[in-house]
C-alpha positions, 0 to 999 in steps of 0.5 A: 295352126299359123306360127302367128295363131301359136305364138299368141296361144303360147302368150295366153298360157305363159301370161295366164300361168304365174297368175293361176299359180298365185292362186294357188297358193304362193307364199305371203308378201312375208315369207317371200325373200327376193333373191337379189338379181343383177341391178342395171341401170336401164332407166338411169336408176339403180335397180333390180331387172326385176324392178323394171317393166321392160325386157332386159337382161344384165350379165356381170363381169363375174358371169362373164369371166367364168361362162367364158363370154368374150365377145358379141356371139358368146353373149347373144347365145345367152340371151333370148330373143338376142341372136348374130352373125359373125364372119371374122372378129370385130364384125356382127351383124346382130338382131334382136327380136326380129330386128337386124340391121340391113348388114351392106355397110353402107346404112347410116346408122345400124337399129341398135344403139350401142354404148361403153361407159354411157358413150355411143360407139354405134356408126354404120355397118356391123358392130365392132367387139369391145373386149370382155376385160375388166368389165362391170356389167352388159345389158341387153335393153330388147324392144324400142327405146326411142326416149333414152337411148335416141333413134337409133336403139329401133331395134335395142339396146347394148351397154358395157360398163367397164370398172372403176376403183373402189374409192373406199377399198383397199389403196393398191388391188387387182386382178390378172386373167391367162387362158390358152385354148386349142381350136380343133382341127385349127392353131392355138388362142391365148389372152391375158388380161390385168387390172388394178387400182390406185386409190391416192385419195380415199373416199376421193381419189383412185386409177385404175388401169387395166390392160389386155392382150388376145392372138388367135392362130385361126381355123381356116386353111387355104391350100396357096398359103397355108394352114389357119388363115383367120388368124386375129390379134387384138391388144389394147387397155384403159385407165379411168381417173375417179375422183369424188371432190365433195359428197354430191359431186363425181368425176369420171374421165377414161380412156380406151384403145384398141388396135385389131389385127386379122386375117381371112373371114371364116370363109370355107369353099362354096358348096364344101362341107362347112367341116372341111374349114378349107378356103381355096377358093383365094389365091391370096388371103386378105388382111383387116385392121381396126383400131379405136380409141374412146375417150369420156368425161361424166361429171354427175351433180347430185342435188338430193332430189334433183342428179345432173350429169353430163357425158362429153364423148370422142370416139375415133374408129379407123379401118383398113381391109382386103378382103377376097370377094367371092360374090364379086369375083363369081358373080363376074364370070359369067360376064369374063369368060376369058379372064380369071375375075379373082377379085378383093374388096380392098379399102379404108375407113376414118370414123369419128364421133364427138357427143355430149350429153346433159342429162337430169334424173329426178329422185322426188318423194311424191309420185311424180319423177322426171329423166329427161335431157338433151343430146349432140352429136357430130360425126363424121366417116370417110371412106373409100372402097376398090374392087381390084381384078387383077387380070381384068386390066386385058379386057377394060378399057381404058385398062384398068385392074380396079373395076370399081372406085368410091371414095365417099365422105357422111356428115352426120348431125343430130340434136335431140332432146327427150323427157320421160314421166314416172307417175306412181298412182297407188303403191303397185300402179306405175304410169310410165312416158316420153317422147324423144324428139330428134334432128338428124341429119347426113349429108353425103357426098361422093367424090368418085365413083368409077364402076364398070358399065355392066349392062349386059348385052345380049344377042337376037336370041338372047345370050349373053354376049361377053365381055374378051380382050376383042370386045372390052368393057368401059367404065362410067363415072356415077358423077356424070351421071348424077351431074348430067342428071342435074342431081349433083354428088351432095346427097342430104337426108333429115329425119326429123321425128317426135319417138312416143314410148309409152308403159304401164307396171303393175305390181300383183305383189311383193314377186309378181310384176305385170307390164306393157309397153308401145314405142316408136323408133326411126333412122335416117336413110342413105346412100347405096352402092352405086355399081349395085345399083348400075347392074341393077337398072338393067340400062334405065336411068329411073331405076339407077336413081330408085337403086341408089338412095334408101329412105328411113324405116322405122318400127312400132313394137308393142309389148307385155310380160311378167317377172314373177318369183316363187319359192322364197326367190329361189324360181324367177319366170320371165315372160315377155311377149311383142308385135312389131311392124317395121316399116320399109326395111333397109334391106339387103340386096344383092346384084351380084354387089351388095347393096340397100334398098327399102323393102316392104313392111315386115310383121314380127311377133314374139316370146321370150320365156326367161328362167332361173332356179336355184335347186339347192344351195350350191346348184342353180340352173337356167332355162331360156328361149324365144319364139319369133315369127317373122315375115314379110307381109308384101311382095316386092320388086326390090331391084330391076332385071338388067337385060330383061331377059334375067328374072326378076331380084324380086322378094315374096309376101311370106318369105322370112327376113335375113338371119332370123330363127324362129327358135331359139333356145339356151339352158344350163347350170351353175354349181359352186361347193367349198372343198374342205376347211381351206377356202376353197370352191370347186365351181362348174357352169354348163350351157347348152345353145340350139338355134333353128333353121333360117334363111340367110337373105330375104329371097329364101332360096332354098340353097341359102337356109342355114342348119341348126346350130348346136353349142356345148360349152363345159368349165370345171375350176378350182378358187379360192379369195386369190387364185383360180384354175380351171379347163373349159370347153367351147363347142364340145359339140363340135357343131360346124355349120354354115352362118352365113351364105351369099347367093348369086342371083344373076343365075337364077334357076328351078330346082329339082323340087320346082322352087327358084334357087339360086347357087352359093357363091360363099360361106362362112363359118362357126369357132370348131370346138374348143379345148383349154385352160385359164387362170386369175389372180387376185391380188 
């Protein structure tokens, strides 16, 4: 029985189960009392998650504090259909419903839109973390959301909302939190944060200030340097000024700053037991800084029937890194046998973005309502990248320790306009339709791109001729090649599309909602990695050009589901099914340097199940799982073979995309019970997550198949209106596994089972068991 068929069978059973139960004697509408779940604004109106015909997950800031959710990694474990690969802080490679960015860092945008207080903070490369301190809630919308959230929302949307001062609350309020934790086989971790609101004019003017600091000693040891080299420190704060001069007018100004410093990534020695937590391959540990400033202004005016909102945002992110490059250190070794090829990838990035959105949301009494708007965004990304090999000076000509130097600038300008209509045919039947017009222009300019001329030489017997002191390797200027071919060094990519979305919602009764949607998403192309393109070309100029740039990719997704409540609202079950066609997928390949190319079409089908059950007044539980079957429909020669004697880097039909598990599960409980009559409460939370097997690359090498990962978290605390103090443990099973590996396809071989394989050259692992204590003070 195929995976597609099994998911379809499960989906048919799941979608009809609520209807069968309804016919079997559901409580009457008068008896049904819907338990209030989180309120979200995914359609720019305040609505319960259960009233929206889409796959949406929302977690409040209080729930995040109780569950110990600090970053995207923690968040992904609690949301079905969402996965994440984290190799260091602020480096998140997320997937939603089987759609994932290539992860090479050369994409002009990710496949997800990420917003902080309605300002886009999505750039190229992996998604960074934003502090969980003083959050109101986080919303995750799964599936394409082009109409309201832009062309970048190919796979979904992640929205952070920070707390505002409560203008109708007390004059002075706040909350302080602290936690200390011990990492198994590692160091200590500390975090403190505080948020305070000052109401200067009750009902009209207030200020909220918050600050946070987090220090993490790490858990990876490097024998040449010492213990815990993957340390991390983050410090930052926010200020929110909220003014309501009249009943209809609201003005919100905010600033959010963070300064982060990190050591080495979470790599361990390739081929070692992940639980060893040792990275001896590098003689010197890396370092990484990641700073951002976010400023936003929101002005809203309520005309009673129409709300007009203007959102202005400025986002700046500066990064600097010097990290051990396992792929190049080990990948170059066969070509340079007489020198130590230990290599470091160093670089810097300056990302700057201005954005402006005007939004119109109607509140008409009739059957028709709409959301419309216009959006402008201007981005600039200046980057410098260097591949440094100190001992390679003796085998290069001219002598240089830099095997690659890349200075580039990318400018992106986008104009878009959108409208979405909702028409209520009856009190229970609604049709939704809309589209966004997108004009996105990317201009990429290469200022310098010099790389070693990595075109292998072979003797008459097909044996590799290495580069040595007596046979040094030369350099090639990509710019010279491009200018000589008349191509130039400026590359323009334009995406002009109308991206539609249609949906239907039908309330079977007050407790069961049926829905279906179809949406299309797209994102722009860009320029990739010249050294990877050269390595893939085998000296063929046409192949080099084919691998230097990549085109836009797009998805078409159809989904449907049932949202239902039972037993007076005590039991909530949400079931969703989806099918996505992913065209011209931007995927990461290694030659062995990372690059982004367009792969063949993917087909993704899946099922998500979310449930919560209020067992008693004190105890509630949840159970979530997802089934995803994602595969490439066709095989493809994704790069050429260098020199002709090494097998091609091909992708076989039926291969799975990278890091997409077929099965994930999370379950847990929350328990709250009064202790005596003094106002104290005993609170306990627990969760268990399971992530199934998956491959770490699109070639599905057997050595790149990752083992399942199991994670158990527990906490218990005492709390009253002022104080909270508790104990917690994360990854209590201490299940440490590889979460990301990189292979060297230049050294492919046939393994003992007769399958094509490649050696592993880097391995990253998850965080070990931690035990800690936390406390909160509300004032």
